BALOZA-233472 format. One record per residue (C-alpha): residue number from 1; residue in one letter; x, y, z. Coordinates in pm, 1 decimal, m for minus. Each point is the difference from the previous one (the first is absolute). Layout:
<fipas>
@drenmar: NUM, mike: A, px: X, py: Y, pz: Z
...
</fipas>
This chain:
<fipas>
@drenmar: 1, mike: M, px: 0.0, py: 0.0, pz: 0.0
@drenmar: 2, mike: E, px: 133.8, py: 347.6, pz: m87.0
@drenmar: 3, mike: L, px: 158.0, py: 181.0, pz: 292.2
@drenmar: 4, mike: T, px: m137.3, py: 345.5, pz: m79.6
@drenmar: 5, mike: G, px: 65.3, py: 318.7, pz: 190.7
@drenmar: 6, mike: I, px: 373.8, py: m23.2, pz: 64.5
@drenmar: 7, mike: E, px: 155.3, py: 16.0, pz: m345.3
@drenmar: 8, mike: R, px: 221.8, py: 296.2, pz: 93.8
@drenmar: 9, mike: R, px: 128.0, py: m161.7, pz: 320.8
@drenmar: 10, mike: D, px: 254.2, py: m223.5, pz: m168.5
@drenmar: 11, mike: Q, px: 168.9, py: m157.4, pz: 301.2
@drenmar: 12, mike: A, px: m319.8, py: m73.9, pz: 189.1
@drenmar: 13, mike: G, px: m181.5, py: m110.5, pz: m314.8
@drenmar: 14, mike: T, px: 279.2, py: m237.5, pz: m101.4
@drenmar: 15, mike: L, px: 2.9, py: m164.9, pz: 341.9
@drenmar: 16, mike: L, px: m377.2, py: m42.7, pz: 19.3
@drenmar: 17, mike: R, px: m37.2, py: m123.6, pz: m357.3
@drenmar: 18, mike: A, px: 274.9, py: m255.4, pz: 59.8
@drenmar: 19, mike: A, px: m179.3, py: m122.6, pz: 314.1
@drenmar: 20, mike: L, px: m325.5, py: m44.6, pz: m192.3
@drenmar: 21, mike: A, px: 164.8, py: m164.1, pz: m300.8
@drenmar: 22, mike: G, px: 202.0, py: m242.2, pz: 209.9
@drenmar: 23, mike: G, px: m274.9, py: m83.8, pz: 246.1
@drenmar: 24, mike: Q, px: 225.3, py: 115.4, pz: 283.6
@drenmar: 25, mike: V, px: m231.5, py: 250.1, pz: 164.1
@drenmar: 26, mike: A, px: 90.5, py: 76.8, pz: 362.1
@drenmar: 27, mike: H, px: m260.2, py: m10.2, pz: 272.7
@drenmar: 28, mike: A, px: 86.9, py: 352.3, pz: 119.4
@drenmar: 29, mike: Y, px: 133.6, py: 304.9, pz: m183.3
@drenmar: 30, mike: L, px: 94.7, py: 344.2, pz: 125.3
@drenmar: 31, mike: F, px: m36.8, py: 262.2, pz: m273.3
@drenmar: 32, mike: H, px: 191.5, py: 308.7, pz: 114.1
@drenmar: 33, mike: G, px: 64.1, py: 338.8, pz: m156.9
@drenmar: 34, mike: P, px: m124.2, py: 359.3, pz: 16.7
@drenmar: 35, mike: T, px: m352.9, py: 112.6, pz: m71.6
@drenmar: 36, mike: G, px: m48.3, py: 19.8, pz: m374.1
@drenmar: 37, mike: A, px: 240.6, py: m286.2, pz: m73.4
@drenmar: 38, mike: G, px: m283.3, py: m229.6, pz: m109.9
@drenmar: 39, mike: K, px: m18.8, py: m243.9, pz: 294.4
@drenmar: 40, mike: S, px: m379.2, py: m6.6, pz: 24.1
@drenmar: 41, mike: A, px: m51.8, py: m45.6, pz: m375.2
@drenmar: 42, mike: A, px: 260.0, py: m276.9, pz: m3.6
@drenmar: 43, mike: A, px: m159.5, py: m173.5, pz: 298.2
@drenmar: 44, mike: R, px: m339.7, py: 3.7, pz: m170.3
@drenmar: 45, mike: A, px: 148.4, py: m126.6, pz: m328.0
@drenmar: 46, mike: F, px: 197.6, py: m275.4, pz: 174.0
@drenmar: 47, mike: A, px: m301.4, py: m104.1, pz: 207.7
@drenmar: 48, mike: A, px: m216.6, py: m7.7, pz: m313.7
@drenmar: 49, mike: A, px: 253.2, py: m220.6, pz: m179.8
@drenmar: 50, mike: L, px: 9.8, py: m239.4, pz: 297.2
@drenmar: 51, mike: L, px: m377.6, py: m19.9, pz: 35.1
@drenmar: 52, mike: A, px: m92.2, py: m14.0, pz: m368.5
@drenmar: 53, mike: D, px: 149.5, py: m341.7, pz: m73.4
@drenmar: 54, mike: G, px: m67.1, py: 63.0, pz: m370.3
@drenmar: 55, mike: D, px: m352.7, py: 136.3, pz: 51.1
@drenmar: 56, mike: Q, px: m33.7, py: 343.9, pz: m162.6
@drenmar: 57, mike: Q, px: m314.0, py: 87.9, pz: 193.7
@drenmar: 58, mike: A, px: 163.6, py: m87.8, pz: 332.7
@drenmar: 59, mike: H, px: 299.3, py: 208.0, pz: m102.7
@drenmar: 60, mike: A, px: m221.4, py: 300.4, pz: m76.1
@drenmar: 61, mike: R, px: m186.3, py: m34.4, pz: 331.9
@drenmar: 62, mike: A, px: 327.2, py: m15.1, pz: 193.5
@drenmar: 63, mike: L, px: 135.1, py: 308.6, pz: m176.5
@drenmar: 64, mike: A, px: m322.3, py: 177.6, pz: 93.0
@drenmar: 65, mike: G, px: 30.5, py: m115.9, pz: 363.3
@drenmar: 66, mike: A, px: m315.9, py: m208.7, pz: m28.2
@drenmar: 67, mike: H, px: 142.7, py: m352.6, pz: 27.1
@drenmar: 68, mike: A, px: m126.3, py: m201.1, pz: 297.3
@drenmar: 69, mike: D, px: 347.4, py: m141.0, pz: 74.9
@drenmar: 70, mike: L, px: 173.9, py: 339.0, pz: 7.0
@drenmar: 71, mike: T, px: 12.9, py: 187.9, pz: 330.5
@drenmar: 72, mike: W, px: 147.0, py: 351.0, pz: 6.7
@drenmar: 73, mike: V, px: 73.3, py: 146.7, pz: 343.4
@drenmar: 74, mike: E, px: 59.6, py: 371.5, pz: 65.6
@drenmar: 75, mike: P, px: 110.5, py: 135.4, pz: 342.3
@drenmar: 76, mike: S, px: m299.2, py: 119.8, pz: 197.9
@drenmar: 77, mike: G, px: 202.5, py: 174.4, pz: 270.0
@drenmar: 78, mike: A, px: 152.3, py: 344.7, pz: m32.7
@drenmar: 79, mike: A, px: 309.5, py: m123.4, pz: 180.2
@drenmar: 80, mike: E, px: 54.4, py: m353.9, pz: m117.9
@drenmar: 81, mike: L, px: m134.3, py: m318.1, pz: m153.2
@drenmar: 82, mike: L, px: m211.9, py: m148.7, pz: 276.6
@drenmar: 83, mike: V, px: m51.2, py: m360.0, pz: 110.7
@drenmar: 84, mike: E, px: m363.2, py: 10.2, pz: m104.8
@drenmar: 85, mike: D, px: 105.8, py: 107.6, pz: m349.0
@drenmar: 86, mike: I, px: 170.9, py: m334.5, pz: m60.9
@drenmar: 87, mike: D, px: m142.3, py: m244.7, pz: 253.9
@drenmar: 88, mike: R, px: m331.6, py: m101.8, pz: m152.9
@drenmar: 89, mike: P, px: 58.4, py: 123.5, pz: m358.5
@drenmar: 90, mike: V, px: 339.5, py: m171.7, pz: m39.6
@drenmar: 91, mike: V, px: 115.5, py: m228.8, pz: 281.6
@drenmar: 92, mike: R, px: m329.8, py: m180.2, pz: 55.3
@drenmar: 93, mike: A, px: m98.5, py: 2.8, pz: m367.6
@drenmar: 94, mike: A, px: 334.6, py: m129.5, pz: m126.3
@drenmar: 95, mike: G, px: m76.2, py: m363.9, pz: 76.5
@drenmar: 96, mike: L, px: m346.8, py: 0.6, pz: m155.1
@drenmar: 97, mike: T, px: m68.7, py: m172.4, pz: m330.4
@drenmar: 98, mike: P, px: 9.4, py: 234.4, pz: m302.4
@drenmar: 99, mike: L, px: m346.3, py: 100.3, pz: m117.2
@drenmar: 100, mike: E, px: 61.6, py: 13.7, pz: m376.5
@drenmar: 101, mike: G, px: 332.4, py: m148.4, pz: m99.5
@drenmar: 102, mike: R, px: 305.9, py: m173.7, pz: 141.5
@drenmar: 103, mike: R, px: 152.6, py: 289.6, pz: 193.5
@drenmar: 104, mike: R, px: m72.8, py: 285.5, pz: 234.7
@drenmar: 105, mike: V, px: 200.3, py: 324.3, pz: m17.9
@drenmar: 106, mike: F, px: 23.9, py: 253.5, pz: 280.0
@drenmar: 107, mike: V, px: 147.7, py: 348.6, pz: m51.8
@drenmar: 108, mike: I, px: 91.1, py: 207.2, pz: 307.3
@drenmar: 109, mike: A, px: 70.6, py: 367.3, pz: m73.2
@drenmar: 110, mike: G, px: 199.4, py: 221.5, pz: 236.4
@drenmar: 111, mike: A, px: 208.5, py: m287.6, pz: 136.5
@drenmar: 112, mike: E, px: 256.1, py: 247.2, pz: 136.6
@drenmar: 113, mike: R, px: m273.3, py: 114.6, pz: 239.6
@drenmar: 114, mike: M, px: m49.7, py: m346.5, pz: 146.1
@drenmar: 115, mike: G, px: 43.4, py: 4.6, pz: 378.7
@drenmar: 116, mike: E, px: 161.3, py: m279.3, pz: 199.1
@drenmar: 117, mike: E, px: m332.9, py: m144.9, pz: 112.7
@drenmar: 118, mike: A, px: m130.6, py: m26.0, pz: m355.8
@drenmar: 119, mike: A, px: 335.4, py: m135.3, pz: m121.2
@drenmar: 120, mike: N, px: 0.5, py: m270.3, pz: 265.5
@drenmar: 121, mike: R, px: m352.3, py: m96.1, pz: m99.6
@drenmar: 122, mike: L, px: 112.0, py: m39.1, pz: m362.8
@drenmar: 123, mike: L, px: 324.1, py: m189.4, pz: 69.6
@drenmar: 124, mike: K, px: m143.5, py: m351.6, pz: 26.8
@drenmar: 125, mike: T, px: m175.3, py: 43.9, pz: m333.9
@drenmar: 126, mike: L, px: 330.8, py: 112.0, pz: m152.0
@drenmar: 127, mike: E, px: 193.8, py: m285.7, pz: 158.7
@drenmar: 128, mike: E, px: m254.4, py: m273.9, pz: m77.3
@drenmar: 129, mike: P, px: m196.0, py: 127.5, pz: m302.5
@drenmar: 130, mike: P, px: m292.7, py: m206.7, pz: m127.3
@drenmar: 131, mike: P, px: 84.5, py: m146.2, pz: m342.5
@drenmar: 132, mike: A, px: m271.0, py: 195.1, pz: m183.7
@drenmar: 133, mike: M, px: 88.8, py: 340.0, pz: 147.3
@drenmar: 134, mike: H, px: 214.0, py: 280.9, pz: m141.6
@drenmar: 135, mike: L, px: 68.4, py: 317.5, pz: 194.7
@drenmar: 136, mike: I, px: 120.5, py: 331.1, pz: m146.8
@drenmar: 137, mike: L, px: 110.1, py: 277.4, pz: 236.5
@drenmar: 138, mike: L, px: 37.3, py: 357.2, pz: m128.8
@drenmar: 139, mike: A, px: 237.3, py: 242.6, pz: 171.2
@drenmar: 140, mike: S, px: 149.9, py: 336.5, pz: m83.5
@drenmar: 141, mike: S, px: 317.5, py: m88.3, pz: 190.1
@drenmar: 142, mike: L, px: 163.1, py: m340.9, pz: 38.5
@drenmar: 143, mike: E, px: 190.2, py: 104.2, pz: 312.2
@drenmar: 144, mike: R, px: m314.2, py: 110.1, pz: 184.2
@drenmar: 145, mike: V, px: m166.5, py: m341.2, pz: m30.2
@drenmar: 146, mike: I, px: 45.2, py: m200.8, pz: 320.9
@drenmar: 147, mike: A, px: 301.1, py: m228.5, pz: m42.0
@drenmar: 148, mike: T, px: m181.7, py: m323.4, pz: 90.4
@drenmar: 149, mike: V, px: m253.2, py: 65.6, pz: m277.3
@drenmar: 150, mike: R, px: 254.8, py: 127.8, pz: m250.2
@drenmar: 151, mike: S, px: 223.3, py: m306.7, pz: 35.9
@drenmar: 152, mike: R, px: m285.6, py: m237.4, pz: m85.1
@drenmar: 153, mike: C, px: m94.3, py: 165.1, pz: m329.0
@drenmar: 154, mike: Q, px: 165.0, py: 16.6, pz: m338.9
@drenmar: 155, mike: A, px: 82.5, py: 365.5, pz: m51.9
@drenmar: 156, mike: V, px: m75.0, py: 158.4, pz: m337.2
@drenmar: 157, mike: R, px: 131.2, py: 352.3, pz: m48.7
@drenmar: 158, mike: F, px: m196.5, py: 250.0, pz: m207.5
@drenmar: 159, mike: A, px: 213.8, py: 286.3, pz: m124.8
@drenmar: 160, mike: P, px: m146.7, py: 349.4, pz: 17.9
@drenmar: 161, mike: A, px: m145.5, py: 161.4, pz: m308.4
@drenmar: 162, mike: P, px: 235.4, py: 246.6, pz: m175.9
@drenmar: 163, mike: A, px: m8.6, py: 353.8, pz: 140.9
@drenmar: 164, mike: P, px: m149.6, py: 153.6, pz: m319.3
@drenmar: 165, mike: E, px: m284.3, py: m252.9, pz: 18.0
@drenmar: 166, mike: V, px: m74.4, py: 88.8, pz: 364.0
@drenmar: 167, mike: A, px: 23.8, py: 371.3, pz: m86.1
@drenmar: 168, mike: A, px: m246.4, py: m49.6, pz: m286.4
@drenmar: 169, mike: R, px: m238.0, py: m173.3, pz: 241.2
@drenmar: 170, mike: L, px: 17.5, py: 298.1, pz: 237.7
@drenmar: 171, mike: A, px: m69.3, py: 235.0, pz: m290.2
@drenmar: 172, mike: S, px: m296.7, py: m208.0, pz: m116.5
@drenmar: 173, mike: E, px: m143.1, py: 17.9, pz: 353.2
@drenmar: 174, mike: G, px: 42.3, py: 376.9, pz: 10.7
@drenmar: 175, mike: L, px: 244.0, py: m10.6, pz: 291.6
@drenmar: 176, mike: A, px: 315.5, py: 141.2, pz: m158.9
@drenmar: 177, mike: E, px: 145.6, py: 75.4, pz: m340.6
@drenmar: 178, mike: G, px: 335.7, py: 29.6, pz: m173.0
@drenmar: 179, mike: E, px: 308.5, py: 25.1, pz: 218.4
@drenmar: 180, mike: A, px: m206.5, py: 0.3, pz: 320.3
@drenmar: 181, mike: A, px: m157.8, py: m334.8, pz: m90.8
@drenmar: 182, mike: L, px: 338.4, py: m145.7, pz: m93.9
@drenmar: 183, mike: A, px: 149.3, py: 123.8, pz: 328.3
@drenmar: 184, mike: C, px: m277.1, py: m165.2, pz: 202.3
@drenmar: 185, mike: A, px: 52.3, py: m327.0, pz: m187.7
@drenmar: 186, mike: Q, px: 377.2, py: 1.7, pz: 47.5
@drenmar: 187, mike: L, px: m7.7, py: 111.6, pz: 363.6
@drenmar: 188, mike: A, px: m245.2, py: m284.3, pz: 68.7
@drenmar: 189, mike: D, px: 224.8, py: m255.8, pz: m171.5
@drenmar: 190, mike: C, px: m287.6, py: m49.0, pz: m245.7
@drenmar: 191, mike: D, px: m238.3, py: m118.6, pz: 271.7
@drenmar: 192, mike: L, px: m331.5, py: 124.2, pz: m139.0
@drenmar: 193, mike: A, px: m171.0, py: 35.9, pz: 339.0
@drenmar: 194, mike: L, px: 284.8, py: 206.1, pz: 144.5
@drenmar: 195, mike: A, px: 31.3, py: 204.3, pz: m319.8
@drenmar: 196, mike: R, px: m368.6, py: 87.8, pz: 28.4
@drenmar: 197, mike: E, px: 54.5, py: 103.2, pz: 360.0
@drenmar: 198, mike: L, px: 294.8, py: 224.5, pz: m86.6
@drenmar: 199, mike: A, px: m201.2, py: 164.3, pz: m279.0
@drenmar: 200, mike: Q, px: m279.7, py: 104.4, pz: 235.4
@drenmar: 201, mike: P, px: 4.3, py: 308.5, pz: 228.1
@drenmar: 202, mike: A, px: 129.1, py: m184.1, pz: 309.2
@drenmar: 203, mike: G, px: 282.8, py: m152.1, pz: m202.3
@drenmar: 204, mike: C, px: 91.4, py: 336.3, pz: m153.2
@drenmar: 205, mike: A, px: 0.5, py: 153.4, pz: 348.7
@drenmar: 206, mike: L, px: 235.9, py: m271.5, pz: 123.1
@drenmar: 207, mike: R, px: 236.4, py: 65.1, pz: m290.6
@drenmar: 208, mike: D, px: m10.7, py: 372.1, pz: 84.5
@drenmar: 209, mike: A, px: 83.6, py: m72.2, pz: 364.1
@drenmar: 210, mike: V, px: 294.2, py: m215.2, pz: m104.9
@drenmar: 211, mike: S, px: 127.2, py: 274.2, pz: m233.9
@drenmar: 212, mike: A, px: m31.7, py: 256.8, pz: 279.4
@drenmar: 213, mike: L, px: 212.0, py: m216.7, pz: 229.9
@drenmar: 214, mike: A, px: 269.1, py: m47.1, pz: m265.5
@drenmar: 215, mike: E, px: 6.2, py: 371.4, pz: m81.5
@drenmar: 216, mike: G, px: 5.6, py: 93.5, pz: 368.6
@drenmar: 217, mike: A, px: 300.4, py: m222.6, pz: 61.2
@drenmar: 218, mike: S, px: 186.4, py: 135.5, pz: m302.5
@drenmar: 219, mike: E, px: m44.0, py: 357.9, pz: 123.2
@drenmar: 220, mike: D, px: 31.4, py: m88.3, pz: 372.0
@drenmar: 221, mike: M, px: m324.4, py: 183.9, pz: 61.9
@drenmar: 222, mike: G, px: m64.3, py: m154.7, pz: 341.1
@drenmar: 223, mike: G, px: m356.3, py: m69.3, pz: 106.5
@drenmar: 224, mike: T, px: m146.8, py: m347.0, pz: 24.0
@drenmar: 225, mike: P, px: m94.5, py: m101.9, pz: m356.3
@drenmar: 226, mike: W, px: 11.1, py: m369.1, pz: 93.4
@drenmar: 227, mike: Q, px: m314.9, py: 53.9, pz: 208.3
@drenmar: 228, mike: A, px: m206.1, py: 23.4, pz: m319.9
@drenmar: 229, mike: L, px: 104.8, py: m355.4, pz: m88.9
@drenmar: 230, mike: L, px: m87.5, py: m128.2, pz: 347.0
@drenmar: 231, mike: S, px: m335.2, py: 180.6, pz: m4.3
@drenmar: 232, mike: D, px: m84.7, py: m148.1, pz: m339.0
@drenmar: 233, mike: A, px: 81.6, py: m350.8, pz: 127.3
@drenmar: 234, mike: R, px: m210.3, py: 48.8, pz: 312.8
@drenmar: 235, mike: E, px: m292.4, py: 136.4, pz: m200.7
@drenmar: 236, mike: R, px: 10.2, py: m294.2, pz: m240.9
@drenmar: 237, mike: A, px: 5.1, py: m242.4, pz: 294.5
@drenmar: 238, mike: S, px: m290.0, py: 183.2, pz: 165.3
@drenmar: 239, mike: L, px: m215.6, py: m33.6, pz: m312.0
@drenmar: 240, mike: A, px: 71.7, py: m372.0, pz: m27.3
@drenmar: 241, mike: L, px: m69.3, py: m44.9, pz: 371.0
@drenmar: 242, mike: A, px: m336.7, py: 173.9, pz: m26.1
@drenmar: 243, mike: E, px: m101.2, py: m234.0, pz: m282.5
@drenmar: 244, mike: L, px: 104.9, py: m303.2, pz: 202.8
@drenmar: 245, mike: K, px: m183.0, py: 115.4, pz: 313.0
@drenmar: 246, mike: E, px: m321.4, py: 50.2, pz: m197.0
@drenmar: 247, mike: R, px: 17.9, py: m354.5, pz: m130.9
@drenmar: 248, mike: Q, px: 87.4, py: m137.0, pz: 344.7
@drenmar: 249, mike: A, px: m297.1, py: 177.0, pz: 156.7
@drenmar: 250, mike: Q, px: m232.0, py: m173.8, pz: m245.7
@drenmar: 251, mike: E, px: 167.5, py: m333.5, pz: 70.5
@drenmar: 252, mike: L, px: m30.7, py: 48.6, pz: 376.5
@drenmar: 253, mike: E, px: m366.3, py: 93.3, pz: m28.6
@drenmar: 254, mike: S, px: m83.2, py: m324.8, pz: m177.5
@drenmar: 255, mike: A, px: 216.3, py: m222.7, pz: 225.0
@drenmar: 256, mike: A, px: m139.5, py: m221.2, pz: 273.7
@drenmar: 257, mike: R, px: 23.8, py: 154.2, pz: 347.7
@drenmar: 258, mike: S, px: 231.3, py: m278.8, pz: 118.1
@drenmar: 259, mike: E, px: 249.0, py: 77.9, pz: m278.4
@drenmar: 260, mike: R, px: 15.2, py: 375.6, pz: 42.1
@drenmar: 261, mike: A, px: 278.4, py: 24.9, pz: 261.2
@drenmar: 262, mike: K, px: 228.7, py: m217.1, pz: m212.1
@drenmar: 263, mike: L, px: m93.6, py: 196.5, pz: m309.4
@drenmar: 264, mike: V, px: 78.2, py: 333.9, pz: 168.9
@drenmar: 265, mike: R, px: 352.3, py: m121.3, pz: 83.7
@drenmar: 266, mike: A, px: 51.3, py: m125.6, pz: m354.7
@drenmar: 267, mike: H, px: m124.1, py: 332.8, pz: m136.8
@drenmar: 268, mike: A, px: 245.3, py: 194.9, pz: 216.9
@drenmar: 269, mike: D, px: 289.0, py: m214.1, pz: m126.0
@drenmar: 270, mike: A, px: m109.8, py: 49.8, pz: m360.9
@drenmar: 271, mike: Q, px: m20.7, py: 376.2, pz: 53.0
@drenmar: 272, mike: R, px: 354.4, py: 16.5, pz: 138.0
@drenmar: 273, mike: R, px: 136.5, py: m207.7, pz: m288.8
@drenmar: 274, mike: L, px: m181.5, py: 206.2, pz: m261.3
@drenmar: 275, mike: E, px: 98.6, py: 337.2, pz: 144.6
@drenmar: 276, mike: R, px: 366.0, py: m97.6, pz: 16.6
@drenmar: 277, mike: R, px: 6.8, py: m161.5, pz: m343.7
@drenmar: 278, mike: V, px: m172.2, py: 285.0, pz: m184.7
@drenmar: 279, mike: R, px: 203.6, py: 268.6, pz: 176.3
@drenmar: 280, mike: T, px: 335.8, py: m166.5, pz: m63.9
@drenmar: 281, mike: E, px: m85.9, py: m83.7, pz: m362.4
@drenmar: 282, mike: R, px: m104.4, py: 358.8, pz: m70.0
@drenmar: 283, mike: L, px: 314.1, py: 140.9, pz: 162.3
@drenmar: 284, mike: D, px: 212.4, py: m244.0, pz: m196.6
@drenmar: 285, mike: L, px: m170.3, py: 123.9, pz: m317.6
@drenmar: 286, mike: A, px: 83.9, py: 359.6, pz: 94.7
@drenmar: 287, mike: L, px: 364.4, py: m89.8, pz: 55.2
@drenmar: 288, mike: T, px: 7.1, py: m192.8, pz: m327.3
@drenmar: 289, mike: L, px: m124.0, py: 313.4, pz: m176.3
@drenmar: 290, mike: L, px: 268.4, py: 203.0, pz: 180.5
@drenmar: 291, mike: E, px: 264.4, py: m249.2, pz: m109.7
@drenmar: 292, mike: R, px: m114.1, py: 35.9, pz: m361.7
@drenmar: 293, mike: C, px: m20.8, py: 378.4, pz: 20.3
@drenmar: 294, mike: L, px: 364.9, py: 5.6, pz: 108.2
@drenmar: 295, mike: R, px: 85.4, py: m258.1, pz: m263.0
@drenmar: 296, mike: D, px: m145.2, py: 222.5, pz: m271.4
@drenmar: 297, mike: A, px: 209.2, py: 290.1, pz: 130.4
@drenmar: 298, mike: W, px: 305.5, py: m227.7, pz: m3.1
@drenmar: 299, mike: A, px: m72.6, py: m100.5, pz: m362.3
@drenmar: 300, mike: L, px: m35.5, py: 364.2, pz: m103.3
@drenmar: 301, mike: A, px: 322.9, py: 89.0, pz: 177.9
@drenmar: 302, mike: L, px: 165.6, py: m253.0, pz: m230.5
@drenmar: 303, mike: S, px: m189.4, py: 126.2, pz: m307.5
@drenmar: 304, mike: A, px: m197.9, py: m323.9, pz: m20.0
@drenmar: 305, mike: G, px: m347.9, py: 147.2, pz: m35.1
@drenmar: 306, mike: A, px: m118.5, py: m288.3, pz: m217.9
@drenmar: 307, mike: I, px: m33.9, py: m231.5, pz: 301.7
@drenmar: 308, mike: L, px: m223.5, py: 209.3, pz: 224.8
@drenmar: 309, mike: Y, px: m275.3, py: m154.3, pz: 209.9
@drenmar: 310, mike: A, px: m200.8, py: 323.1, pz: m1.9
@drenmar: 311, mike: P, px: 40.6, py: 190.1, pz: m328.3
@drenmar: 312, mike: D, px: m287.4, py: 227.8, pz: 100.8
@drenmar: 313, mike: R, px: 219.8, py: 152.3, pz: 271.2
@drenmar: 314, mike: A, px: 326.3, py: 14.7, pz: m189.0
@drenmar: 315, mike: A, px: 38.8, py: 375.4, pz: 51.5
@drenmar: 316, mike: A, px: m43.9, py: m25.1, pz: 377.2
@drenmar: 317, mike: H, px: 241.0, py: m290.9, pz: 19.4
@drenmar: 318, mike: Q, px: 254.1, py: 189.3, pz: m211.3
@drenmar: 319, mike: A, px: m19.6, py: 283.5, pz: 252.9
@drenmar: 320, mike: L, px: 52.0, py: m257.1, pz: 273.4
@drenmar: 321, mike: A, px: 305.7, py: m138.4, pz: m179.6
@drenmar: 322, mike: D, px: 141.6, py: 352.1, pz: m32.6
@drenmar: 323, mike: A, px: m59.9, py: 69.3, pz: 369.6
@drenmar: 324, mike: W, px: 203.8, py: m303.6, pz: 102.8
@drenmar: 325, mike: G, px: 316.3, py: 170.1, pz: m113.6
@drenmar: 326, mike: S, px: 252.2, py: 41.5, pz: m272.4
@drenmar: 327, mike: P, px: 192.0, py: m125.1, pz: m173.2
@drenmar: 328, mike: Q, px: m277.4, py: m231.8, pz: m111.9
@drenmar: 329, mike: R, px: 188.1, py: m319.9, pz: 80.8
@drenmar: 330, mike: Q, px: 37.4, py: 101.2, pz: 363.0
@drenmar: 331, mike: G, px: m370.2, py: 71.4, pz: 19.4
@drenmar: 332, mike: A, px: m76.8, py: m337.6, pz: m157.3
@drenmar: 333, mike: A, px: 220.7, py: m173.5, pz: 258.0
@drenmar: 334, mike: R, px: m184.1, py: 174.4, pz: 284.0
@drenmar: 335, mike: L, px: m334.7, py: m93.5, pz: m151.2
@drenmar: 336, mike: A, px: 113.0, py: m362.6, pz: m25.9
@drenmar: 337, mike: R, px: 77.8, py: 2.6, pz: 373.1
@drenmar: 338, mike: A, px: m338.4, py: 161.0, pz: 64.6
@drenmar: 339, mike: I, px: m175.2, py: m279.1, pz: m190.7
@drenmar: 340, mike: E, px: 187.7, py: m252.9, pz: 214.2
@drenmar: 341, mike: A, px: m113.1, py: 186.1, pz: 313.4
@drenmar: 342, mike: V, px: m364.7, py: m26.1, pz: m103.2
@drenmar: 343, mike: A, px: 40.9, py: m370.1, pz: m76.9
@drenmar: 344, mike: Q, px: 156.4, py: m49.7, pz: 343.2
@drenmar: 345, mike: T, px: m292.2, py: 177.3, pz: 164.7
@drenmar: 346, mike: R, px: m247.6, py: m225.3, pz: m180.5
@drenmar: 347, mike: L, px: 190.1, py: m301.4, pz: 130.6
@drenmar: 348, mike: Q, px: 1.3, py: 136.5, pz: 354.2
@drenmar: 349, mike: L, px: m374.5, py: 63.9, pz: m11.0
@drenmar: 350, mike: S, px: m59.6, py: m359.2, pz: m108.4
@drenmar: 351, mike: R, px: 159.3, py: m96.6, pz: 331.9
@drenmar: 352, mike: N, px: m254.5, py: 201.1, pz: 200.6
@drenmar: 353, mike: V, px: 216.2, py: 294.2, pz: 108.6
@drenmar: 354, mike: S, px: m169.5, py: 327.8, pz: 94.7
@drenmar: 355, mike: E, px: m147.7, py: 147.9, pz: m315.9
@drenmar: 356, mike: E, px: 20.7, py: 353.8, pz: 138.5
@drenmar: 357, mike: L, px: 367.0, py: m20.5, pz: 97.0
@drenmar: 358, mike: A, px: 100.2, py: m189.4, pz: m314.3
@drenmar: 359, mike: C, px: m154.6, py: 261.0, pz: m230.7
@drenmar: 360, mike: E, px: 140.7, py: 290.1, pz: 200.2
@drenmar: 361, mike: A, px: 348.1, py: m152.2, pz: m3.6
@drenmar: 362, mike: L, px: m26.0, py: m62.6, pz: m374.0
@drenmar: 363, mike: Y, px: m92.2, py: 362.9, pz: m67.1
@drenmar: 364, mike: Y, px: 297.2, py: 138.2, pz: 191.3
@drenmar: 365, mike: R, px: 226.2, py: m251.7, pz: m165.1
@drenmar: 366, mike: L, px: m119.9, py: 118.8, pz: m341.9
@drenmar: 367, mike: C, px: 56.2, py: 361.5, pz: 105.1
@drenmar: 368, mike: A, px: 357.5, py: m84.5, pz: 96.8
@drenmar: 369, mike: L, px: 64.0, py: m190.4, pz: m323.2
@drenmar: 370, mike: A, px: m135.2, py: 288.4, pz: m209.0
@drenmar: 371, mike: R, px: 254.9, py: 229.8, pz: 165.3
@drenmar: 372, mike: G, px: 276.0, py: m250.6, pz: m68.0
@drenmar: 373, mike: A, px: 32.7, py: m69.9, pz: 372.3
@drenmar: 374, mike: Q, px: m53.5, py: m301.7, pz: 221.1
@drenmar: 375, mike: A, px: m304.6, py: m27.8, pz: 221.0
@drenmar: 376, mike: P, px: 75.4, py: 120.4, pz: 355.7
@drenmar: 377, mike: M, px: 151.0, py: m280.2, pz: 204.3
@drenmar: 378, mike: S, px: m232.2, py: 66.7, pz: 291.7
@drenmar: 379, mike: L, px: m299.8, py: m56.0, pz: m227.2
@drenmar: 380, mike: Q, px: 151.8, py: m312.0, pz: m151.6
@drenmar: 381, mike: A, px: 106.5, py: m157.4, pz: 328.2
@drenmar: 382, mike: G, px: m312.6, py: 91.0, pz: 187.6
@drenmar: 383, mike: R, px: m237.2, py: m144.3, pz: m261.2
@drenmar: 384, mike: G, px: 188.1, py: m290.3, pz: m147.1
@drenmar: 385, mike: W, px: 87.0, py: 162.8, pz: m330.4
@drenmar: 386, mike: A, px: 377.8, py: m21.5, pz: 10.2
</fipas>
């Protein structure tokens, strides 16, 4: 049966076609890659090929999501994939006899959002899969999928769409055009969902805040420009938390009285996990944008304007390159050290250091580098930035 929908994804398509042709289809796959890379379309096409068994009508129903032996699971929680999302629809249903053909196929979207409880519930099915079952997990990031789940699936990487293609998609949706659309695509590493976010007002505001921090450091303007990044991260976490609490309130209202105390504790844990995850991910995005802002300035200092992440802000980044000193090569060397400093801060934040102190220390370190000096030793020693 034709494996439609993934013609452009050569590596993934070759692997999946070979599995179908050779009859060596794994029980569990993990399709990973950024939004817009074609994972969902490929999962539907692969599931349709498995379920069709030569029947064109069955193939068409599966492609349309109307086949009785195809189950597609989307996360119902704002924070994570919940136990109830996979318990009855997947774990309990996996051992049942197929309704139409010889197989059952289960697709679980958002696998990177699977919590430990849900993962543990799925593990036995992964370790001892029924012979007629095939499971396809979809994730935007391989590393964020829980290791015990990841190790029991055959990983299939989906490469991102080319930046011009993502930029064209943003333009067609009326979100951004020209160099601005291309910048959003490239800054997002061609992840369509993130590119959309960067093209919208909140994303533009975050880019502005990052530019203000870089410009402030280059001119040693003082102030606390890093606070805008922290405020943005806290605001994003607050919005996600409000959505989660609304859903939890509905869940608590419908729960049996005897289950409510346990549910309240579980809700509090989920809130803490969500708030921390969203805040740290948003701050990491801000620092990634800062890293790329400085990288563009570095490229311009070396007269390499053809490799910019953000061509829409080339003039501002040229001014930044000029502010980091002359001759140009000395400025480029300072900018390279600044990029390393941002990367080091991102690593420190992944280890749960104080976000406030880490961002403050980074700013003063950038100020010192822009002047061609070293960061003050008292600041370095006192905050672990030596």
